[in-house]
C-alpha positions as CSV (number, residue, x, y, z in Angstrom):
1,M,89.3,88.6,120.3
2,Y,91.7,85.9,118.2
3,T,91.1,83.7,116.1
4,K,94.6,81.9,115.1
5,I,97.4,82.1,118.4
6,L,101.6,81.2,117.1
7,L,102.5,79.3,120.3
8,C,106.2,79.6,119.3
9,Y,107.8,76.7,121.9
10,D,110.6,75.5,123.1
11,G,110.5,73.4,126.1
12,S,112.1,75.6,128.7
13,R,110.8,76.8,131.3
14,E,110.0,80.2,130.3
15,G,108.4,78.6,126.6
16,R,106.4,76.1,129.1
17,L,104.8,79.1,130.6
18,A,103.7,81.0,127.4
19,L,102.6,77.0,126.9
20,R,100.5,77.6,129.1
21,E,99.4,81.4,128.9
22,G,99.1,81.2,125.2
23,A,97.2,77.7,126.2
24,R,94.3,80.0,128.2
25,L,93.9,82.9,126.0
26,A,92.9,80.0,122.8
27,Q,90.6,79.0,125.6
28,I,88.8,82.1,126.2
29,T,88.8,83.0,122.5
30,G,88.2,79.8,121.3
31,A,91.5,80.5,119.4
32,D,93.1,78.2,116.8
33,V,96.5,77.7,117.6
34,I,99.3,76.6,115.7
35,L,102.2,75.3,117.7
36,L,105.5,75.9,116.3
37,A,109.6,74.8,116.7
38,V,112.3,76.9,115.3
39,V,115.3,74.9,115.1
40,E,118.4,77.4,114.9
41,T,120.4,79.2,112.2
42,V,123.5,77.6,113.5
43,A,123.1,74.0,113.1
44,G,121.8,74.4,109.0
45,N,124.7,76.5,108.9
46,A,126.8,73.8,110.6
47,L,125.0,71.4,107.3
48,A,125.7,73.5,104.6
49,Q,129.7,73.6,105.4
50,G,130.2,69.8,105.7
51,A,129.2,68.9,109.3
52,D,128.2,66.2,110.5
53,A,124.8,65.3,109.3
54,G,124.0,62.9,111.8
55,A,124.5,66.2,114.9
56,L,121.4,68.1,112.8
57,V,119.7,64.5,112.3
58,H,119.4,64.7,116.4
59,Q,118.5,67.8,116.6
60,Q,115.6,67.6,114.7
61,A,114.7,64.9,116.8
62,D,115.1,66.5,120.3
63,F,112.8,69.7,118.5
64,R,110.4,67.1,117.2
65,A,110.2,65.3,120.7
66,I,109.8,69.5,122.4
67,L,106.3,69.8,119.5
68,D,105.2,65.8,120.8
69,E,105.5,67.2,124.6
70,G,104.0,70.4,123.7
71,H,101.2,68.9,121.8
72,Q,100.8,66.7,124.4
73,R,100.5,69.5,126.6
74,L,97.4,71.8,124.2
75,S,95.7,68.2,124.3
76,A,95.1,67.3,127.5
77,M,93.7,71.2,127.0
78,G,91.3,70.8,125.5
79,L,92.7,72.0,122.2
80,A,94.4,70.7,118.6
81,P,97.3,72.5,118.0
82,E,98.2,72.2,114.5
83,L,102.4,71.4,114.5
84,R,105.1,73.5,112.7
85,M,108.8,72.4,112.7
86,D,111.0,75.0,110.9
87,F,114.5,75.5,110.1
88,G,116.5,79.0,110.5
89,D,116.4,82.3,112.1
90,P,113.6,82.9,114.6
91,V,112.8,86.2,113.3
92,A,112.6,85.1,109.9
93,K,110.6,81.7,111.1
94,I,108.0,82.9,113.5
95,K,107.1,86.3,110.8
96,G,106.9,83.9,108.2
97,A,104.8,81.7,110.4
98,A,102.4,84.0,111.4
99,A,101.8,85.5,107.8
100,E,101.1,82.2,106.5
101,T,99.1,81.0,108.8
102,G,97.1,84.4,109.3
103,A,98.2,84.3,113.1
104,D,96.6,87.2,114.6
105,L,99.1,86.8,118.4
106,V,102.5,85.1,118.7
107,V,103.3,83.9,121.9
108,V,106.9,83.7,122.7
109,G,108.5,82.5,126.4
110,H,110.8,85.7,128.3
111,H,113.9,84.7,128.7
112,R,115.1,86.8,131.7
113,Q,118.8,88.2,130.8
114,G,120.8,90.8,132.4
115,V,122.1,94.2,131.1
116,W,125.7,92.8,129.5
117,T,123.9,89.5,128.5
118,R,120.9,91.7,126.7
119,W,123.8,94.1,125.6
120,L,125.2,91.8,123.7
121,N,122.6,89.1,122.3
122,R,120.3,89.6,120.1
123,S,116.9,89.7,121.9
124,V,114.4,87.7,119.4
125,A,111.3,89.1,121.5
126,A,112.9,92.6,120.6
127,E,113.0,91.8,116.9
128,L,110.0,90.2,116.8
129,S,107.9,93.2,118.4
130,D,109.2,95.1,115.4
131,A,108.8,92.5,112.5
132,L,105.5,91.0,113.2
133,G,102.4,93.0,111.6
134,C,100.2,91.0,114.7
135,S,100.3,90.8,118.2
136,L,103.4,89.8,120.0
137,L,102.7,88.2,123.7
138,L,105.9,88.3,125.9
139,A,104.4,85.8,128.3
140,Q,105.6,85.1,131.6
141,K,102.1,84.9,133.8
142,R,102.2,81.6,136.1
143,V,98.3,80.1,135.2
144,E,97.7,77.3,137.1
145,D,95.9,74.2,136.5
146,S,93.1,74.9,138.0
147,E,92.5,77.7,135.3
148,L,93.6,76.0,132.4
149,F,91.9,71.7,132.9
150,H,88.5,73.1,134.4
151,D,85.0,71.6,134.2
152,G,82.4,73.0,132.2
């Protein structure tokens, strides 16, 4: 069914749910896993405009820690993910990573928003659904440890 799953991980509660759901799908299908963290474009623009480079380095270190956490979680589930960190617009970078890696499923966490927030802000998930050339899973299911960590 799936041979390569791109897990987009930001360390949030929703990101952790997505990681677990995507990991369970990888276990079931035997798919390879690519773990991706995207540092938002705003930081890159600030650097280009002469802002403090130390802030970007700090943000990069934060995302490296998030990737390391995700790697540890996936390794504990018996998976060996490829790790990727990218900088820029999340939709463009996720789309590019999916195409470059040949992912046939992209898994992202679903961040619930109110009507006004959704109207005022862009929805990465909605933009991804139009941009991707593969399936997209907005993960919301709670996957229990008994499903992830089992013998056999």
